[in-house]
Steps between C-alpha positions, in 0.01 A plus 500: 500500500247785513596790729229698677579855586309665779246751366489842664254777456424844641218465749402866482267560210545874543878480460465289189252736333694815597829354370345402168322831453814702580693300245240587236403858594789634712442660839126465563239475772265203471155474658315171525126501424215265415514371146168660395661847517669433161193611309540855635879502484505457122370856469719641784853414384697823462296693758672674792310419821526626856465265798150645563399438137616140516291456815189663348526334158588151608378478860485145632644360176850581632602277788569685826836331535707261298722247676465699824630819337336824389316466169450860384681780324635775721511786251363578148618230261436396141329168428731361232370145468320217670516122502218269592433134549186311614526610862695830515595806309818700549496871436842636401570862586798727442556792733522839338849647505 
């Protein structure tokens, strides 16, 4: 007889992405943006950016909020990586120590 187990999943896309990125990169801040931002990000990895610079450089490409929570850096941070798919791009920042 075939047994069916109930499938469960995390309904919060933000929690899923943050958990995966923290496993890969350690303690990071992730911003969600539109996927077309990836063209610019290729040249920006490694740069230290302030919140104002993120706003000026990327403007409306960064979503105002993500899952009802703030979607911005609060202090200067280094862009260490990014991940993109067809719809979204995730900017991965590490705060400066």
